C-alpha positions as MATLAB code, in Angstrom:
seq = 'XXXXXXXXXXXXXXXXXXXXXXXXXXXXXXXXXXXXXXXXXXXXXXXXXXXXXXXXXXXXXXXXXXXXXXXXXXXXXXXXXXXXXXXXXXXXXXXXXXXXXXXXXXXXXXXXXXXXXXXXXXXXXXXXXXXXXXXXXXXXXXXXXXXXXXXXXXXXXXXXXXXXXXXXXXXXXXXXXXXXXXXXXXXXXX';
ca = [
      23.681  -19.874   11.543;
      20.785  -21.457   11.744;
      18.624  -21.459    8.537;
      15.180  -19.964    8.804;
      12.232  -22.088    6.566;
      12.210  -21.136    3.034;
       9.859  -17.824    1.789;
       7.872  -19.184   -0.924;
       5.925  -16.232   -2.798;
       6.844  -17.168   -6.287;
       3.236  -18.388   -7.782;
       1.749  -15.114   -6.099;
       4.177  -12.774   -7.358;
       3.719  -14.527  -10.626;
      -0.343  -14.350  -10.853;
       0.004  -10.545   -9.623;
       2.103   -9.959  -12.565;
       4.774   -7.825  -10.250;
       8.273   -7.282  -11.912;
       9.843   -9.026   -9.050;
      12.068  -11.700   -8.512;
      13.965  -13.536   -5.981;
      17.089  -10.778   -6.205;
      14.860   -8.136   -6.133;
      13.346   -9.430   -2.489;
      16.729  -10.181   -1.401;
      17.876   -6.469   -1.667;
      14.891   -5.079   -0.037;
      15.312   -7.207    3.142;
      19.304   -6.645    3.216;
      19.455   -3.220    2.881;
      15.995   -1.891    3.001;
      14.179    0.761    0.900;
      15.663    4.398    1.027;
      13.806    6.320    3.625;
      12.475    3.859    5.588;
      13.292    2.649    9.026;
      13.861   -1.178    9.366;
      14.083   -3.618   12.193;
      17.081   -4.375   14.683;
      16.792   -7.843   13.443;
      16.804   -6.728    9.657;
      19.454   -4.403   10.208;
      21.762   -6.920   11.617;
      21.262   -9.286    8.163;
      23.584   -8.908    5.174;
      23.934  -10.755    1.723;
      25.496  -13.621    3.040;
      22.357  -14.154    5.322;
      19.984  -13.849    2.585;
      20.378  -16.489    0.079;
      18.749  -17.400   -3.276;
      18.217  -21.130   -3.802;
      20.188  -22.730   -6.570;
      18.070  -23.189   -9.925;
      14.900  -21.254   -8.585;
      14.065  -17.655   -9.299;
      11.631  -17.496   -6.348;
      12.756  -19.275   -3.098;
      14.948  -17.544   -0.744;
      16.559  -18.774    2.445;
      17.220  -16.477    5.400;
      19.960  -17.507    8.232;
      19.993  -16.370   11.813;
      22.715  -13.808   12.105;
      25.050  -14.987   14.732;
      24.843  -12.741   17.795;
      24.607  -12.698   21.701;
      21.065  -13.403   21.734;
      19.319  -16.651   21.557;
      18.714  -17.979   17.954;
      15.274  -18.634   19.234;
      14.570  -14.873   19.646;
      16.374  -14.091   16.564;
      14.327  -16.454   14.755;
      11.098  -15.119   16.187;
      11.797  -11.526   15.265;
      12.935  -12.713   11.963;
       9.393  -14.097   11.413;
       7.771  -11.133   12.647;
      10.029   -8.637   10.691;
       9.771  -10.401    7.191;
       6.564  -10.343    6.011;
       6.197   -6.864    7.159;
       9.499   -5.855    4.368;
       8.265   -3.803    1.302;
       9.582   -5.031   -1.859;
       7.370   -2.645   -4.063;
       4.408   -0.284   -3.952;
       3.401    2.267   -1.447;
       4.327    1.754    2.237;
       0.951    3.191    3.576;
      -1.332    0.791    1.131;
      -2.072   -2.189    3.108;
      -4.044   -3.901    0.016;
      -4.917   -3.558   -3.414;
      -7.400   -4.942   -5.862;
      -8.007   -4.687   -9.694;
     -11.182   -4.616  -10.868;
     -11.906   -5.700  -14.315;
     -15.174   -4.228  -15.976;
     -15.703   -4.688  -19.978;
     -18.357   -2.074  -21.408;
     -19.029   -2.535  -25.156;
     -16.345   -4.881  -25.687;
     -13.482   -2.499  -24.213;
     -12.136   -3.704  -20.592;
     -11.753   -1.201  -17.999;
      -9.744   -1.504  -14.846;
     -10.460    0.092  -11.574;
      -7.935   -0.011   -8.721;
      -9.437   -0.323   -4.796;
      -6.693    0.676   -2.590;
      -7.225    0.044    1.301;
      -4.789    2.612    3.452;
      -4.008    5.918    2.442;
      -1.726    8.048    0.199;
      -3.680    9.690   -2.501;
      -1.114   11.930   -3.616;
       1.029    8.208   -4.125;
      -1.492    6.360   -5.160;
      -2.213    9.333   -8.087;
       1.461    9.563   -8.656;
       1.805    5.966   -9.978;
       2.387    5.047  -13.396;
      -0.817    3.736  -14.992;
      -3.090    5.926  -12.983;
      -5.306    8.245  -14.575;
      -5.595   11.067  -11.250;
      -8.584   12.970  -13.204;
     -10.701    9.974  -11.978;
      -9.061    8.832   -8.576;
     -11.225    9.522   -5.788;
     -10.886    8.680   -2.025;
     -12.872    8.250    1.166;
     -10.630    8.860    4.031;
     -11.734   12.212    5.211;
      -8.821   12.986    7.004;
      -6.762   12.466    4.211;
      -9.270   14.732    2.181;
      -9.546   17.472    4.911;
      -5.334   17.329    5.210;
      -3.877   15.997    1.669;
      -6.329   16.991   -0.754;
      -6.322   20.681    0.060;
      -2.819   20.638   -0.490;
      -2.540   18.551   -3.490;
      -5.581   19.740   -5.285;
      -7.172   22.655   -3.630;
      -9.944   23.358   -1.177;
     -12.216   23.703   -4.171;
     -11.547   19.814   -5.166;
     -11.846   19.001   -1.029;
     -15.149   20.382   -0.554;
     -16.940   19.632   -3.512;
     -15.939   16.930   -6.498;
     -13.528   14.900   -4.446;
     -14.950   13.372   -1.286;
     -16.797   15.471    1.227;
     -19.988   16.060   -0.815;
     -20.161   12.550   -2.306;
     -19.112   10.746    1.022;
     -22.094   12.674    2.860;
     -24.357   11.686   -0.183;
     -23.369    8.531   -0.008;
     -23.788    7.793    3.830;
     -27.366    9.672    3.405;
     -28.406    7.400    0.223;
     -27.511    4.363    2.482;
     -30.044    5.121    4.917;
     -32.588    6.367    2.587;
     -32.320    9.524    3.595;
     -32.526   12.364    0.835;
     -30.904   15.658    1.208;
     -31.090   18.586   -1.185;
     -28.127   19.407   -2.909;
     -27.811   22.979   -1.403;
     -27.698   21.672    2.117;
     -24.806   19.023    1.219;
     -23.149   21.648   -0.409;
     -23.808   23.889    2.660;
     -22.318   21.263    4.814;
     -19.588   20.425    2.600;
     -18.493   24.234    3.139;
     -18.780   23.868    7.028;
     -16.441   21.036    6.884;
     -13.954   22.925    5.101;
     -14.205   26.003    7.045;
     -11.065   24.475    9.276;
      -9.090   24.898    6.075;
];
């Protein structure tokens, strides 16, 4: 077995305040998350191929499994597959940023998510679903209608607010009645 260079994410995990340790990452690499298809190179890994460095809580060493394929190709496949392993969170979210605002001495936090999966984000612990919005129009048409209903998709959630936002960005004023008419026409496909 040839060792692949150690993976060091300890400092980033501490700064993000995630409840993840090397054992969690090791389990996700070797066993995966239920309901998620894993690449063939990761299916060939077992617990003995993913080692935790002694005396460290944040360093792993991944060993290349012994197969008929040359080790170079296996290492290349591992270098591509390992950063894509989802350890915690929602698979369809690419990035999340937490903004902190202080109003009247009380801090409030806003979670900005790049990706999609409104229902999963709304169901996450600590998220207030009443104040959750999306600007992903396709998701609004398909998911919001299923999750919140057609009226929410038409008015408050996104279609009318996104049309208004785009028009205002270009300095175009639009009457509220016309805006709602556009939203109704857009929602006729439901």
